[in-house]
C-alpha positions as CSV (number, residue, x, y, z in Angstrom):
1,M,38.1,14.2,-99.2
2,G,39.1,10.5,-99.6
3,L,41.2,8.6,-97.3
4,R,44.3,8.8,-99.5
5,E,43.8,12.8,-99.8
6,W,44.7,13.5,-96.0
7,F,47.6,15.9,-95.5
8,H,50.4,14.4,-94.0
9,A,48.8,10.9,-93.6
10,T,50.6,7.4,-93.7
11,I,48.4,4.5,-94.2
12,V,50.0,1.2,-92.9
13,S,49.2,-2.4,-92.0
14,R,48.9,-3.6,-88.4
15,A,52.3,-5.5,-89.4
16,E,54.0,-2.6,-90.0
17,F,52.7,-0.3,-87.4
18,P,54.9,-1.5,-84.7
19,A,58.3,-0.5,-86.5
20,L,56.6,2.7,-87.4
21,A,55.7,3.8,-84.1
22,R,59.4,2.9,-82.7
23,E,60.8,5.0,-85.5
24,L,58.5,8.1,-84.8
25,K,59.3,7.8,-80.9
26,Q,63.0,8.1,-81.7
27,K,62.8,11.1,-84.0
28,P,62.6,14.6,-82.0
29,G,59.4,16.6,-81.9
30,Q,56.2,16.5,-80.4
31,D,54.5,14.0,-78.3
32,I,52.3,11.0,-80.2
33,I,48.8,11.3,-79.4
34,Q,46.0,8.6,-80.1
35,Y,42.7,9.2,-79.4
36,G,40.4,6.2,-78.5
37,Y,41.1,2.8,-78.1
38,G,41.3,-0.7,-79.8
39,P,43.6,-2.2,-82.2
40,V,46.4,0.6,-82.0
41,T,46.2,0.8,-78.3
42,A,46.4,-3.2,-77.8
43,A,49.6,-2.7,-80.4
44,L,50.9,0.0,-78.2
45,L,50.6,-1.8,-75.0
46,R,51.9,-5.2,-76.6
47,E,54.9,-3.6,-78.1
48,G,55.8,-1.6,-74.7
49,L,55.4,1.6,-76.5
50,L,52.8,3.2,-74.5
51,D,54.3,6.1,-72.4
52,E,51.1,7.2,-70.9
53,L,47.4,6.3,-70.8
54,R,44.7,8.8,-70.0
55,L,41.0,7.7,-69.3
56,W,38.3,10.2,-69.5
57,V,35.9,8.9,-67.1
58,H,32.5,10.8,-67.7
59,P,29.3,11.0,-65.4
60,I,27.1,8.9,-67.7
61,T,26.9,5.4,-68.9
62,V,26.0,4.2,-72.2
63,G,25.4,0.6,-73.1
64,G,26.9,-0.6,-76.3
65,P,28.0,-4.2,-77.7
66,P,30.9,-6.0,-76.0
67,R,33.4,-5.1,-78.9
68,D,33.1,-1.9,-77.4
69,A,34.7,-2.7,-74.2
70,L,37.7,-0.5,-73.4
71,L,41.0,-2.2,-74.5
72,A,39.0,-5.3,-75.5
73,E,41.6,-6.2,-77.7
74,V,44.6,-6.1,-75.1
75,S,45.6,-9.6,-74.1
76,G,47.7,-10.4,-70.9
77,E,48.3,-7.8,-68.1
78,A,49.5,-4.2,-68.2
79,R,50.4,-2.6,-64.9
80,F,50.0,1.5,-64.3
81,R,50.8,3.8,-61.9
82,L,48.4,7.0,-61.5
83,V,50.8,10.2,-62.2
84,D,48.2,12.8,-62.3
85,H,44.2,13.4,-62.1
86,R,42.0,16.3,-62.9
87,V,38.2,16.4,-61.7
88,C,36.3,18.9,-64.1
89,G,33.4,20.9,-63.1
90,S,30.9,18.7,-65.0
91,G,32.1,15.7,-62.9
92,M,34.4,14.3,-65.7
93,V,37.5,12.7,-64.3
94,I,40.7,12.8,-66.2
95,L,42.8,10.0,-65.0
96,S,46.8,10.0,-66.2
97,Y,48.8,6.9,-66.1
98,Q,52.2,5.6,-66.9
99,P,53.4,2.0,-67.0
100,A,54.7,0.6,-63.7
Protein backbone atom coordinates (compact mmCIF):
# COMPACT_ATOMS: atom_id res chain seq x y z
CA MET A 1 0.00 0.00 0.00
CA GLY A 2 1.43 3.38 -0.97
CA LEU A 3 1.55 6.45 1.25
CA ARG A 4 -1.31 8.12 -0.59
CA GLU A 5 -3.54 5.05 -0.18
CA TRP A 6 -3.83 5.22 3.62
CA PHE A 7 -7.43 5.23 4.75
CA HIS A 8 -8.42 8.64 6.16
CA ALA A 9 -4.86 10.02 5.89
CA THR A 10 -4.02 13.63 5.16
CA ILE A 11 -0.51 14.63 4.17
CA VAL A 12 0.52 18.14 5.23
CA SER A 13 3.76 20.09 5.17
CA ARG A 14 5.59 21.08 8.34
CA ALA A 15 4.47 24.67 7.74
CA GLU A 16 0.78 23.63 7.58
CA PHE A 17 0.91 21.31 10.59
CA PRO A 18 0.37 23.80 13.47
CA ALA A 19 -2.78 25.28 11.89
CA LEU A 20 -4.18 21.81 11.18
CA ALA A 21 -3.45 20.64 14.73
CA ARG A 22 -5.23 23.72 16.16
CA GLU A 23 -8.22 23.04 13.91
CA LEU A 24 -8.41 19.37 14.95
CA LYS A 25 -8.16 20.25 18.67
CA GLN A 26 -11.23 22.51 18.37
CA LYS A 27 -13.42 19.77 16.87
CA PRO A 28 -15.44 17.42 19.09
CA GLY A 29 -14.31 13.82 19.23
CA GLN A 30 -11.52 11.66 20.51
CA ASP A 31 -8.12 12.71 21.79
CA ILE A 32 -5.30 13.30 19.32
CA ILE A 33 -2.49 10.86 20.03
CA GLN A 34 1.01 10.92 18.59
CA TYR A 35 3.36 8.02 19.18
CA GLY A 36 7.09 8.67 19.15
CA TYR A 37 8.88 11.97 19.15
CA GLY A 38 10.76 14.26 16.81
CA PRO A 39 9.59 17.08 14.53
CA VAL A 40 5.89 16.60 15.36
CA THR A 41 6.51 16.71 19.11
CA ALA A 42 8.76 19.75 18.69
CA ALA A 43 6.02 21.56 16.71
CA LEU A 44 3.35 20.70 19.31
CA LEU A 45 5.55 22.02 22.13
CA ARG A 46 6.60 25.15 20.23
CA GLU A 47 2.98 26.01 19.37
CA GLY A 48 1.61 25.25 22.86
CA LEU A 49 -0.56 22.44 21.50
CA LEU A 50 0.69 19.58 23.66
CA ASP A 51 -1.85 18.66 26.34
CA GLU A 52 -0.05 15.65 27.77
CA LEU A 53 3.34 14.03 27.39
CA ARG A 54 3.72 10.34 28.23
CA LEU A 55 7.17 8.89 28.64
CA TRP A 56 7.62 5.12 28.70
CA VAL A 57 10.85 4.33 30.53
CA HIS A 58 12.04 0.79 29.84
CA PRO A 59 14.55 -1.04 32.07
CA ILE A 60 17.02 -1.36 29.19
CA THR A 61 19.25 1.03 27.29
CA VAL A 62 20.16 0.84 23.63
CA GLY A 63 22.69 3.20 22.07
CA GLY A 64 22.13 5.08 18.87
CA PRO A 65 23.17 8.13 16.92
CA PRO A 66 22.68 11.52 18.62
CA ARG A 67 19.77 12.31 16.28
CA ASP A 68 17.73 9.72 18.20
CA ALA A 69 17.88 11.77 21.41
CA LEU A 70 14.49 12.30 23.02
CA LEU A 71 13.05 15.64 21.94
CA ALA A 72 16.32 16.57 20.19
CA GLU A 73 14.49 18.97 17.87
CA VAL A 74 12.85 20.92 20.69
CA SER A 75 14.50 24.25 21.30
CA GLY A 76 13.98 26.38 24.36
CA GLU A 77 12.47 25.19 27.60
CA ALA A 78 9.21 23.44 28.39
CA ARG A 79 8.07 22.77 31.95
CA PHE A 80 5.74 19.96 32.97
CA ARG A 81 4.08 18.60 36.08
CA LEU A 82 3.67 14.90 36.78
CA VAL A 83 -0.05 13.98 36.71
CA ASP A 84 0.11 10.18 36.72
CA HIS A 85 2.49 7.25 36.78
CA ARG A 86 2.24 3.52 36.37
CA VAL A 87 4.80 0.84 37.18
CA CYS A 88 4.46 -2.31 35.07
CA GLY A 89 5.47 -5.81 36.15
CA SER A 90 8.32 -5.74 33.64
CA GLY A 91 9.86 -2.75 35.41
CA MET A 92 8.74 -0.33 32.71
CA VAL A 93 7.39 2.97 34.09
CA ILE A 94 4.85 5.15 32.29
CA LEU A 95 5.04 8.81 33.32
CA SER A 96 2.27 11.22 32.33
CA TYR A 97 3.01 14.94 32.34
CA GLN A 98 0.99 18.05 31.52
CA PRO A 99 2.40 21.49 30.76
CA ALA A 100 3.02 23.46 33.97
